[in-house]
C-alpha positions as CSV (number, residue, x, y, z in Angstrom):
1,X,98.3,139.8,102.2
2,X,101.3,139.5,104.4
3,X,102.8,135.9,104.3
4,X,102.7,133.9,107.5
5,X,106.5,133.7,107.6
6,X,106.6,137.5,107.8
7,X,103.9,137.7,110.4
8,X,105.6,135.5,112.9
9,X,109.2,136.5,112.1
10,X,111.1,137.0,115.4
11,X,111.9,140.6,116.3
12,X,114.7,140.0,118.8
13,X,117.0,137.2,119.9
14,X,114.7,136.1,122.7
15,X,112.1,135.1,120.1
16,X,114.7,133.7,117.7
17,X,114.9,129.9,117.4
18,X,118.2,128.0,116.6
19,X,121.8,128.9,115.9
20,X,122.6,129.0,119.6
21,X,126.3,128.8,118.8
22,X,125.9,132.3,117.4
23,X,122.9,133.8,119.1
24,X,123.0,132.1,122.5
25,X,124.3,133.8,125.7
26,X,127.9,134.9,125.4
27,X,128.0,133.9,121.7
28,X,129.4,136.2,118.9
29,X,126.2,137.7,117.4
30,X,124.5,138.2,120.8
31,X,127.6,139.9,122.1
32,X,127.8,142.1,119.0
33,X,124.2,143.1,119.3
34,X,124.5,143.8,123.0
35,X,127.6,146.0,122.5
36,X,126.2,147.6,119.4
37,X,129.3,146.6,117.6
38,X,129.1,147.6,113.9
39,X,130.9,145.3,111.4
40,X,130.4,143.5,108.2
41,X,129.8,139.8,108.1
42,X,128.5,136.9,106.0
43,X,125.9,134.4,107.1
44,X,126.6,131.0,105.4
45,X,124.1,128.2,105.8
46,X,121.2,126.3,104.2
47,X,117.8,127.8,103.3
48,X,115.3,128.8,106.0
49,X,117.6,128.8,109.0
50,X,117.3,132.5,110.0
51,X,119.8,134.4,107.9
52,X,117.4,137.2,107.0
53,X,115.9,137.3,110.5
54,X,119.3,137.6,112.2
55,X,120.3,140.5,109.8
56,X,117.1,142.4,110.6
57,X,117.4,141.9,114.4
58,X,121.0,143.1,114.2
59,X,120.2,146.2,112.2
60,X,117.2,147.1,114.4
61,X,119.3,146.7,117.6
62,X,122.0,149.0,116.2
63,X,119.5,151.7,115.1
64,X,120.8,151.5,111.5
65,X,119.2,152.3,108.2
66,X,118.5,148.9,106.8
67,X,118.4,148.1,103.1
68,X,117.7,144.6,101.7
69,X,118.6,143.4,98.2
70,X,118.7,140.0,96.5
71,X,121.8,139.5,94.3
72,X,119.6,137.5,91.9
73,X,117.9,140.7,90.6
74,X,120.0,143.6,92.1
75,X,122.9,145.3,90.4
76,X,125.2,148.3,90.7
77,X,122.4,150.8,90.3
78,X,120.7,149.5,93.4
79,X,123.8,150.0,95.4
80,X,124.3,153.4,94.0
81,X,120.7,154.4,95.0
82,X,121.4,153.3,98.6
83,X,124.7,155.3,98.8
84,X,123.2,158.4,97.3
85,X,119.8,158.2,99.2
86,X,119.4,161.7,100.7
87,X,116.0,161.1,102.4
88,X,116.1,161.5,106.2
89,X,115.6,158.1,107.9
90,X,112.6,157.5,110.2
91,X,113.8,157.7,113.8
92,X,114.2,154.4,115.6
93,X,113.0,152.5,112.6
94,X,115.1,150.4,110.2
95,X,114.7,151.8,106.7
96,X,112.4,150.0,104.3
97,X,114.3,150.1,101.0
98,X,113.1,147.1,99.0
99,X,111.3,145.7,102.1
100,X,107.7,144.7,102.6
101,X,105.6,147.6,103.9
102,X,104.6,145.7,107.0
103,X,108.2,145.6,108.1
104,X,108.7,149.4,107.5
105,X,105.5,150.2,109.4
106,X,106.3,148.2,112.6
107,X,107.5,151.2,114.6
108,X,105.0,153.7,113.3
109,X,105.3,157.0,111.4
110,X,107.7,159.8,112.2
111,X,106.4,162.2,114.9
112,X,105.9,165.8,114.1
113,X,107.7,166.9,117.3
114,X,110.8,165.1,116.1
115,X,110.8,167.0,112.8
116,X,111.2,170.3,114.8
117,X,114.5,169.4,116.5
118,X,117.2,171.9,116.0
119,X,120.3,171.0,114.2
120,X,121.0,168.0,111.9
121,X,120.2,164.5,113.1
122,X,123.3,162.3,113.6
123,X,123.9,160.2,110.5
124,X,123.0,156.6,111.2
125,X,125.0,153.7,109.7
126,X,123.7,152.0,106.6
127,X,123.4,148.3,106.7
128,X,123.0,146.4,103.4
129,X,121.7,142.9,103.6
130,X,122.6,141.2,100.3
131,X,120.8,137.9,100.0
132,X,122.4,135.2,97.9
133,X,125.6,137.2,97.7
134,X,127.2,134.4,95.7
135,X,125.1,135.5,92.8
136,X,126.9,138.8,92.5
137,X,129.6,138.4,89.8
138,X,133.2,139.6,90.3
139,X,132.5,143.0,88.7
140,X,129.5,143.6,91.0
141,X,131.5,142.6,94.1
142,X,134.4,144.8,93.0
143,X,131.9,147.7,92.8
144,X,130.6,147.0,96.3
145,X,134.1,146.7,97.9
146,X,135.1,150.4,98.3
147,X,131.8,151.3,100.0
148,X,132.4,148.5,102.5
149,X,136.0,149.4,102.9
150,X,135.3,153.0,103.6
151,X,132.4,152.3,106.0
152,X,129.8,153.9,103.9
153,X,128.0,150.5,103.9
154,X,128.1,147.8,106.5
155,X,127.5,144.6,104.6
156,X,125.6,141.5,105.8
157,X,125.8,138.9,103.1
158,X,123.8,135.7,103.0
159,X,124.7,132.6,101.0
160,X,124.1,128.9,100.8
161,X,127.4,128.4,99.0
162,X,130.9,128.3,100.5
163,X,132.0,132.0,100.5
164,X,135.6,131.0,100.1
165,X,134.8,130.1,96.5
166,X,132.0,132.6,95.7
167,X,133.1,135.9,97.3
168,X,136.2,137.8,96.1
169,X,139.1,137.7,98.5
170,X,139.3,141.5,99.2
171,X,135.6,141.6,100.2
172,X,135.8,138.4,102.1
173,X,138.8,139.6,104.1
174,X,136.7,142.6,105.3
175,X,133.9,140.4,106.6
176,X,133.6,137.8,109.4
177,X,132.0,134.6,108.3
178,X,129.3,132.9,110.5
179,X,128.2,129.4,109.7
180,X,124.6,128.6,110.3
181,X,123.2,125.0,110.8
182,X,120.0,123.5,109.7
183,X,117.4,123.5,112.5
184,X,117.1,120.4,114.7
185,X,113.8,118.5,115.0
186,X,113.1,120.2,118.4
187,X,113.9,123.6,117.0
188,X,111.6,122.9,114.0
189,X,108.8,122.0,116.4
190,X,109.3,125.3,118.2
191,X,109.0,127.1,114.9
192,X,105.8,125.3,114.0
193,X,104.4,126.1,117.4
194,X,105.0,129.8,116.8
195,X,102.5,129.7,113.9
196,X,99.7,129.1,116.4
197,X,98.1,126.6,113.9
198,X,96.7,123.5,115.5
199,X,97.7,120.1,114.1
200,X,97.9,116.5,115.3
201,X,101.1,114.8,116.2
202,X,101.5,112.8,113.0
203,X,101.0,116.0,110.9
204,X,103.6,117.8,112.9
205,X,106.1,114.9,112.7
206,X,105.6,114.6,108.9
207,X,106.1,118.3,108.5
208,X,109.3,118.3,110.5
209,X,110.7,115.5,108.4
210,X,109.6,117.0,105.1
211,X,111.1,120.4,105.9
212,X,114.5,118.9,106.7
213,X,115.6,121.8,109.0
214,X,114.2,124.6,106.8
215,X,111.8,126.7,108.9
216,X,110.6,128.7,105.9
217,X,109.6,125.5,104.0
218,X,107.6,124.3,107.0
219,X,105.8,127.7,107.5
220,X,105.1,128.0,103.8
221,X,103.7,124.4,103.7
222,X,101.4,125.2,106.6
223,X,100.1,128.4,105.0
224,X,99.5,126.7,101.6
225,X,97.8,123.7,103.1
226,X,95.4,126.1,105.0
227,X,94.6,127.9,101.8
228,X,93.9,124.7,100.0
229,X,92.1,122.6,102.6
230,X,91.3,124.8,105.6
231,X,92.9,122.5,108.2
232,X,96.3,120.8,108.8
233,X,96.4,117.0,108.6
234,X,99.1,114.7,107.4
235,X,97.1,113.8,104.3
236,X,96.4,117.4,103.5
237,X,100.1,118.2,103.8
238,X,101.0,115.4,101.5
239,X,98.5,116.6,98.9
240,X,99.9,120.2,99.2
241,X,103.3,118.8,98.5
242,X,102.1,117.8,95.0
243,X,100.5,121.2,94.3
244,X,101.9,124.1,92.4
245,X,102.4,126.0,95.6
246,X,105.5,124.0,96.6
247,X,108.7,125.8,95.9
248,X,111.6,124.3,93.9
249,X,113.7,122.9,96.7
250,X,117.4,123.1,95.7
251,X,118.3,120.4,98.1
252,X,115.3,118.2,97.4
253,X,114.1,115.6,95.0
254,X,112.7,118.0,92.4
255,X,116.2,119.6,92.1
256,X,117.8,116.3,91.2
257,X,114.9,115.2,89.0
258,X,115.1,118.3,86.9
259,X,118.9,118.4,86.4
260,X,118.7,114.6,85.6
261,X,116.0,115.3,82.9
262,X,118.1,118.2,81.5
263,X,121.2,116.0,81.2
264,X,119.4,113.0,79.7
265,X,117.6,115.3,77.2
266,X,121.0,116.6,76.0
267,X,122.3,113.0,75.9
268,X,119.4,112.0,73.6
269,X,120.0,115.2,71.5
270,X,116.5,116.4,72.3
271,X,117.1,120.2,72.3
272,X,113.5,121.2,73.0
273,X,113.3,119.0,76.1
274,X,116.7,120.2,77.3
275,X,115.6,123.8,76.9
276,X,112.4,123.2,78.7
277,X,114.1,121.7,81.8
278,X,116.7,124.4,81.6
279,X,113.9,127.0,81.7
280,X,112.4,125.4,84.7
281,X,115.6,125.6,86.6
282,X,116.2,129.2,85.6
283,X,112.7,130.3,86.6
284,X,113.1,128.5,89.9
285,X,116.3,130.5,90.6
286,X,118.7,127.5,90.3
287,X,122.4,128.6,90.6
288,X,123.6,129.1,87.0
289,X,127.0,127.8,88.0
290,X,125.5,124.5,89.1
291,X,123.9,124.1,85.7
292,X,127.0,125.2,83.9
293,X,129.2,122.7,85.8
294,X,127.0,119.9,84.7
295,X,127.3,121.0,81.1
296,X,131.1,121.0,81.4
297,X,131.1,117.5,82.7
298,X,128.6,116.4,80.0
299,X,130.9,117.9,77.3
300,X,133.6,115.4,78.2
301,X,131.5,112.5,79.4
302,X,129.0,112.2,76.6
303,X,130.4,114.2,73.6
304,X,134.1,113.6,74.3
305,X,136.2,112.8,71.2
306,X,133.2,113.2,68.8
307,X,133.6,117.0,69.0
308,X,136.4,118.1,71.4
309,X,135.4,121.8,71.0
310,X,132.3,121.0,73.0
311,X,134.4,121.3,76.1
312,X,135.6,124.7,75.0
313,X,132.0,125.9,74.5
314,X,130.9,124.4,77.9
315,X,133.8,126.1,79.7
316,X,132.9,129.4,77.9
317,X,129.3,129.1,79.2
318,X,130.6,128.5,82.7
319,X,132.8,131.6,82.5
320,X,129.9,133.7,81.1
321,X,127.7,132.6,84.0
322,X,130.5,133.4,86.5
323,X,131.1,136.9,85.1
324,X,127.6,138.0,84.0
325,X,125.1,136.3,86.3
326,X,121.4,136.3,86.1
327,X,119.3,137.3,84.3
328,X,121.4,137.6,81.1
329,X,123.5,134.4,81.6
330,X,120.3,132.4,81.1
331,X,120.9,133.2,77.4
332,X,124.4,131.7,77.6
333,X,123.1,128.6,79.2
334,X,120.5,128.2,76.5
335,X,123.1,128.7,73.8
336,X,125.4,126.1,75.3
337,X,122.6,123.6,75.9
338,X,121.4,123.9,72.3
339,X,124.9,123.4,71.0
340,X,125.7,120.4,73.2
341,X,122.4,118.8,72.1
342,X,123.4,119.0,68.5
343,X,126.9,117.6,68.9
344,X,127.6,114.0,68.0
345,X,128.1,111.8,71.1
346,X,131.1,109.6,72.0
347,X,131.6,108.2,75.5
348,X,134.8,106.2,74.6
349,X,137.1,108.5,76.6
350,X,134.8,108.3,79.6
351,X,134.4,104.5,79.4
352,X,138.2,104.1,79.0
353,X,138.8,106.0,82.2
354,X,136.3,104.0,84.1
355,X,137.8,100.7,82.8
356,X,141.3,101.8,83.7
357,X,140.2,102.9,87.2
358,X,138.7,99.4,87.7
359,X,142.0,97.8,86.9
360,X,143.8,100.2,89.2
361,X,141.5,99.2,92.0
362,X,141.9,95.5,91.2
363,X,145.6,95.3,90.7
364,X,146.9,98.3,92.7
365,X,150.1,100.1,91.8
366,X,151.7,97.7,89.2
367,X,155.4,98.3,88.5
368,X,156.0,100.8,85.7
369,X,158.2,99.3,82.9
370,X,161.8,100.3,83.3
371,X,162.0,101.6,79.8
372,X,159.6,104.5,80.5
373,X,160.9,105.3,84.0
374,X,162.8,108.6,84.5
375,X,166.5,108.1,85.3
376,X,167.1,111.1,87.5
377,X,170.2,109.6,89.3
378,X,173.3,107.6,88.1
379,X,172.1,104.7,90.2
380,X,168.7,104.7,88.4
381,X,170.5,104.7,85.1
382,X,172.7,101.8,86.1
383,X,169.5,99.9,87.1
384,X,168.1,100.3,83.6
385,X,165.7,103.2,84.1
386,X,164.9,104.6,80.7
387,X,167.0,102.1,78.8
388,X,165.9,101.6,75.3
389,X,163.3,104.4,75.3
390,X,162.4,105.8,71.9
391,X,160.0,108.7,71.4
392,X,157.7,107.0,69.0
393,X,158.0,103.5,70.3
394,X,155.2,101.1,69.1
395,X,155.7,98.6,71.9
396,X,153.2,98.3,74.7
397,X,153.9,100.6,77.7
398,X,151.4,99.0,80.1
399,X,152.6,97.1,83.1
400,X,153.3,93.4,82.5
401,X,150.1,92.1,84.0
402,X,148.0,94.3,81.6
403,X,150.0,93.9,78.4
404,X,147.6,94.0,75.4
405,X,144.7,95.6,77.4
406,X,142.6,98.0,75.4
407,X,140.7,100.8,77.2
408,X,140.0,103.2,74.4
409,X,137.9,101.5,71.7
């Protein structure tokens, strides 16, 4: 059964809600569509704000063969299939590679009369929409680059992460970046109205607040509530929120609850619990680099001097996630989490830093003792900079006000 979000997806800019700085009159994407200007670009913004919809509207308006992949599961072979695909496209229809059948069928089957036209049909441009492009590792992006560079593929990337950090420079330089915003309350109300589902004012207000600018979250909540309860009320929406149907929201409470449980399980050396919470994040599609970053921090904050090689392992896990990506890097995450759980814990370096920071905030920039200042000019030397310094001096080097203070216990 076709999801509600797919049924009501806008087919043109007149139906599209939000992103008026890009899709409004005289704005970049509307102008590009109107002029049928073919170019590669990246849509950067939070979930559920219209990235996929804008890509489909653009491809349809340009009469291009449209291919849609998710970087979470796609690889080089998928790109190779698109490039080598010799099947004639259906006239006036965006291609349906990896798309729901309903989208491919919107414009109907190819007419017999069109098959009899003399001469080859003009080749249509190929547009690849790559969702979560930040999940493509460097090698995968390198493989994609020459096809974009040569014009064999026009790329539309979608990402929730800053492309400056997640997309390789050569690929980024060949794309224009458009920043999308979360939908306003009024725009969210327009989206909810498009569903055609009746609800009272309090239910609508609660739904707008819960979705936090994410149209897909709101539509999915409506659909799941109808399946569970048959009608939309505020109470039914709240009950649905607790149900198994609710997605893992990477910007919501469950996101922070799960990563917190993961870290605290490692801190308590409970490997089984840590691996369970890790598995929940992996299955929900959490960014592996987000998990790996927290492990790098944990290696210094909680393990620290007890086993300094923990930081080396955590950094290796981060690098593996960066270069390999899902699904295989889940194994690297599990390996790293199990190792960090088993390490002895020592927060002394972390605690020492925090205590020193507290003194810096309290006392400001206290004068550095002359003995350990660097005498870079004759005047400084005359003033006593560096005088009496010995390499392995046992005397206290702290500023006068802090003499005898111990941070590292």
